[in-house]
C-alpha positions, -999 to 999 in steps of 0.1 A, spaced: 790 -241 630 792 -201 641 768 -187 664 735 -172 646 736 -132 647 716 -117 676 680 -105 671 675 -69 684 644 -50 683 644 -12 681 611 0 696 601 34 682 623 32 653 622 62 632 618 69 596 636 101 602 674 93 595 684 120 619 668 105 649 687 82 675 663 52 669 670 53 632 708 56 640 705 27 664 687 3 634 717 13 612 744 6 639 729 -28 649 725 -38 612 761 -27 608 773 -48 636 757 -80 621 725 -80 644 692 -91 629 672 -60 634 635 -57 638 624 -19 638 591 -15 656 570 10 645 533 9 641 532 35 615 557 25 591 561 -1 567 600 0 565 628 18 585 663 21 573 654 -4 544 642 -31 568 605 -42 572 589 -26 601 567 -43 624 535 -29 644 546 -45 677 572 -66 693 546 -95 695 544 -97 656 580 -98 648 589 -130 634 613 -141 661 605 -163 692 629 -141 714 651 -110 712 686 -109 724 681 -71 728 655 -45 728 662 -10 727 636 14 738 631 49 722 598 57 730 583 80 759 583 65 793 544 60 794 545 41 760 575 21 772 558 13 805 525 0 784 547 -25 764 566 -41 793 541 -72 797 543 -76 756 583 -75 760 580 -101 789 559 -124 770 580 -122 738 613 -125 759 645 -104 758 679 -109 774 689 -74 773 666 -42 777 682 -9 769 665 23 774 677 53 752 679 88 773 645 102 776 627 67 776 633 58 812 610 63 839 
């Protein structure tokens, strides 16, 4: 039986298709990941359902989380990310602190 597709959350996923976070959603989906865009103001990103927060995404744990939010927002999300769990945390340029 093949391994299940990895789950990835793109925190700060944008509905603006020119933004890096929207490109990340497309790239991960194109590589076969199960992608969960996280954007509290959007219902869909790149044709995928968007979730208001990491904690409400319908998976037990993420294989990867990419952060495309300002550092102050990302820092505030660390406890939520730790509670959900992830194997890899990627910080896009500008999201690190």
